[in-house]
VOGU-3710 file (C-alpha; in Angstrom, 3 decimals, decimal comma):
1> msetptnpee> 23,579/-55,534/-45,566  20,686/-53,153/-45,875  21,175/-49,451/-45,852  18,941/-46,912/-44,164  17,287/-44,631/-46,718  18,463/-41,039/-46,500  15,644/-39,356/-48,362  15,409/-35,745/-47,125  11,650/-35,868/-47,546  11,382/-38,528/-44,857
11> kteakprgir> 12,452/-36,203/-42,007  10,522/-36,437/-38,771  7,923/-33,725/-38,472  8,488/-31,198/-35,672  6,029/-31,374/-32,826  3,666/-28,420/-32,711  4,313/-26,007/-29,878  1,712/-25,890/-27,153  -0,369/-22,775/-26,656  1,089/-20,652/-23,888
21> vmslnmlipn> -1,560/-19,933/-21,277  -1,583/-17,853/-18,107  -3,241/-18,942/-14,912  -6,351/-17,032/-13,924  -4,804/-16,679/-10,471  -2,178/-14,354/-11,964  -4,847/-12,265/-13,688  -7,080/-11,521/-10,686  -4,510/-9,453/-8,685  -3,696/-7,391/-11,776
31> vltlmglaag> -7,409/-6,721/-12,309  -7,639/-5,395/-8,750  -4,604/-3,178/-9,392  -6,211/-1,783/-12,539  -9,443/-1,152/-10,647  -7,468/0,830/-8,077  -5,728/2,762/-10,846  -9,105/3,570/-12,408  -10,377/4,815/-9,044  -7,323/7,031/-8,591
41> ltsvrfalqe> -7,658/8,584/-12,028  -11,392/9,091/-11,503  -10,613/11,106/-8,373  -9,006/13,755/-10,593  -12,173/13,912/-12,697  -14,244/14,511/-9,562  -11,787/17,191/-8,460  -12,098/18,978/-11,798  -15,857/19,015/-11,212  -15,302/20,254/-7,617
51> qwefaamaia> -16,937/17,143/-6,190  -14,413/16,926/-3,378  -16,085/14,231/-1,305  -16,244/11,887/-4,296  -12,601/12,665/-5,085  -11,499/11,718/-1,569  -13,678/8,599/-1,645  -12,097/7,508/-4,937  -8,624/7,725/-3,346  -9,912/5,635/-0,425
61> iaalmdaldg> -11,190/3,002/-2,865  -7,810/2,980/-4,611  -6,127/2,377/-1,235  -8,534/-0,485/-0,555  -7,721/-2,083/-3,907  -4,017/-1,650/-3,199  -4,430/-3,429/0,129  -6,272/-6,311/-1,528  -4,224/-6,998/-4,659  -1,040/-8,074/-2,887
71> rvarllkgas> -2,883/-10,266/-0,408  -4,948/-11,869/-3,156  -1,769/-12,503/-5,166  -0,159/-14,287/-2,224  -3,339/-16,195/-1,422  -3,779/-17,421/-5,001  -0,024/-17,791/-5,551  -0,373/-15,456/-8,493  2,442/-13,017/-7,743  4,546/-12,019/-10,757
81> kfgaeldsls> 7,171/-9,469/-11,730  4,669/-7,865/-14,093  2,155/-7,466/-11,271  4,756/-5,942/-8,967  5,774/-3,345/-11,566  2,139/-2,545/-12,371  1,345/-2,137/-8,687  4,278/0,242/-8,172  3,267/2,428/-11,119  -0,352/2,434/-9,946
91> dfvcfgvcpa> 0,734/3,502/-6,460  2,688/6,441/-7,853  -0,295/7,651/-9,866  -2,996/7,010/-7,244  -1,128/8,118/-4,116  1,388/10,597/-5,495  0,063/12,362/-8,597  -3,684/12,267/-7,924  -3,643/13,636/-4,329  -1,250/16,392/-5,435
101> lilylwamqd> -3,601/17,407/-8,262  -6,635/17,259/-5,968  -5,022/19,533/-3,397  -3,848/21,929/-6,097  -7,364/22,226/-7,473  -8,873/22,439/-3,979  -6,637/24,990/-2,285  -3,303/25,686/-3,981  -4,355/27,442/-7,184  -4,424/30,791/-5,405
111> agrwgwivcm> -0,761/30,320/-4,448  0,299/30,481/-8,097  3,531/28,834/-9,149  4,552/28,160/-5,553  1,429/26,129/-4,970  2,212/24,053/-8,046  5,816/23,558/-6,921  4,680/22,259/-3,536  2,285/19,795/-5,181  5,034/18,592/-7,523
121> lfamccglrl> 7,401/18,085/-4,602  4,886/15,857/-2,854  4,409/13,727/-5,992  8,182/13,449/-6,433  8,607/12,390/-2,799  6,065/9,639/-3,387  7,970/8,459/-6,465  11,272/8,437/-4,563  9,678/6,526/-1,699  8,363/3,822/-4,058
131> arfnvaledp> 11,711/3,543/-5,844  13,493/3,066/-2,520  10,926/0,457/-1,481  11,474/-1,540/-4,676  15,235/-1,484/-4,183  14,914/-2,533/-0,532  12,987/-5,639/-1,580  16,113/-6,922/-3,326  18,266/-6,760/-0,178  18,832/-10,381/0,972
141> dkpawtsqff> 20,761/-9,407/4,123  17,913/-7,773/6,030  16,841/-9,536/9,242  13,487/-11,281/9,028  11,900/-9,051/11,681  12,352/-5,938/9,533  9,427/-7,119/7,387  7,215/-5,839/10,222  8,210/-2,257/9,401  8,271/0,134/6,483
151> tgvpapagag> 10,974/2,759/6,023  9,007/5,974/5,987  5,264/6,324/5,635  3,890/4,026/2,890  2,326/5,634/-0,159  -1,371/4,826/0,570  -1,046/6,145/4,132  0,754/9,224/2,811  -2,112/9,919/0,408  -4,618/9,639/3,231
161> lvllpmvlsf> -2,597/11,884/5,525  -2,011/14,562/2,906  -5,771/14,703/2,242  -6,557/14,980/5,959  -7,213/18,774/5,784  -9,788/18,153/3,055  -11,405/15,375/5,095  -11,533/17,706/8,119  -13,239/20,344/5,994  -16,104/17,955/5,306
171> nlgdtfvrsp> -16,842/17,948/9,053  -15,652/21,336/10,309  -15,808/23,624/7,290  -12,869/24,904/5,260  -12,261/28,328/6,776  -8,818/27,483/8,141  -7,799/24,150/6,651  -8,234/25,361/3,066  -5,598/28,068/3,451  -2,811/27,678/0,850
181> atiaiwelai> -0,159/28,308/3,509  -1,600/25,606/5,776  -1,876/23,110/2,942  1,661/23,887/1,730  3,189/23,255/5,165  1,149/20,076/5,644  1,925/18,755/2,178  5,657/19,300/2,593  5,560/17,629/6,015  3,845/14,508/4,647
191> gallvsqipt> 6,238/14,441/1,681  9,126/14,489/4,151  7,560/11,553/6,028  7,355/9,594/2,782  11,097/9,835/2,109  12,184/9,757/5,750  13,995/6,925/7,518  11,295/6,709/10,191  10,222/3,084/10,791  6,463/2,629/10,563
201> fsfktsripr> 4,360/-0,429/11,246  3,669/-2,750/8,333  0,315/-4,395/8,959  0,830/-6,832/6,080  2,635/-9,312/8,322  0,520/-8,726/11,429  -1,069/-11,789/12,973  -3,861/-11,812/15,516  -3,648/-14,298/18,411  -6,618/-16,626/18,595
211> awflpamimi> -7,667/-15,160/21,932  -8,026/-11,746/20,270  -9,908/-12,968/17,207  -13,423/-12,265/18,511  -12,582/-8,816/19,989  -10,872/-7,912/16,709  -13,952/-8,916/14,719  -16,140/-6,812/17,039  -13,844/-3,817/16,533  -13,960/-4,303/12,765
221> avvatfsvsa> -17,760/-4,452/12,911  -17,852/-1,206/14,913  -15,542/0,555/12,447  -17,599/-0,739/9,503  -20,803/0,535/11,125  -19,369/3,992/11,736  -17,868/4,019/8,223  -21,344/3,698/6,766  -23,090/6,180/9,064  -20,277/8,732/9,530
231> pwwtltfvlf> -17,561/7,995/6,946  -15,576/11,219/7,225  -15,442/11,228/11,030  -14,387/7,577/10,905  -11,664/8,285/8,353  -10,478/11,244/10,432  -10,239/9,022/13,505  -8,311/6,342/11,588  -5,827/8,884/10,216  -5,212/10,465/13,632
241> lyiallpigi> -4,802/6,982/15,094  -2,159/6,247/12,462  -0,324/9,456/13,389  -0,421/8,404/17,054  1,130/5,045/16,115  4,194/6,663/14,512  6,179/7,224/17,753  5,115/3,778/18,992  6,526/2,237/15,812  9,819/4,087/16,241
251> rryrkmlard> 10,132/2,883/19,836  9,269/-0,686/18,848  11,789/-0,688/16,001  14,586/0,592/18,231  13,827/-2,063/20,824  13,950/-4,867/18,242  17,106/-3,392/16,710  18,771/-3,423/20,118  17,797/-7,067/20,647  19,169/-7,958/17,215
261> aaglppedih> 22,455/-6,174/17,967  22,713/-8,113/21,228  22,194/-11,414/19,413  18,787/-12,020/20,999  15,808/-13,289/18,964  12,894/-10,898/18,380  10,139/-11,264/20,914  7,316/-11,908/18,487  8,922/-13,960/15,701  6,908/-17,170/15,503
271> evedddddge> 7,037/-20,095/13,189  3,663/-20,323/11,489  2,402/-23,665/10,319  -0,820/-24,455/8,501  -0,824/-28,191/8,079  -4,102/-28,895/9,848  -7,288/-29,438/7,942  -9,166/-26,454/9,333  -6,847/-24,005/7,581  -6,144/-21,957/10,677
281> naiskprp> -2,618/-20,875/11,495  -1,035/-22,857/14,278  1,544/-20,653/15,957  4,409/-22,463/17,584  6,758/-21,281/20,280  9,343/-18,601/19,427  12,554/-19,851/17,960  15,471/-20,027/20,409
//
């Protein structure tokens, strides 16, 4: 009866570990986030040089990058915990710290310590708003229709609104809107909107019916044309339009909340399918 040799030198060699790689799809959204962060930080540099229009434009570019990175991540299936944390930190810097510094340099220096306190309060409100948003994402008991709303004004919109007096000054002059008292009241009001419980529309989940696709494209073309020829008037119009939508969002939220309390399905919850070859969303009838 033969015996199996037990020579320790004859052990089976361990298989080499494979090289850990990361999909390029996960890298692209983070690159967009970093580009937005770079734009936000550059806005402070422009403000230090008193190039106010470039400072406001840099914040607008940061908001555009913020709008793109999440959508690109979902499109490429490249969402990650790292990207979510990076995006949240970038939002705090670009839409909380940078606008506060810009307004301090633009109008609040003459107010002394009180001007600095107001600017700090706005940045802190932005940080609190983002922290609350991150916590709310982990709530599994929220109804599906609540994804159509934010709680409070989102950070990019808050940055645009708080810079509205500066944008108005590009068109109308800064005799009144550059007053430290005016800016202080406005900045505190926008900070309160950031941390408020007011429901605001979330356009991330908005879907356009096929019948409205062509009119929507025409409207986008008109806005793009005016953005090139008269950017500050266009931005002013967009910001005032957003303010006008706030009471409409509150009314819409209350209506959907009442339907949910009555056990009725939301009016505009549709089941979206995309199994056809053309890639367009086929919207089915509302769920019973």
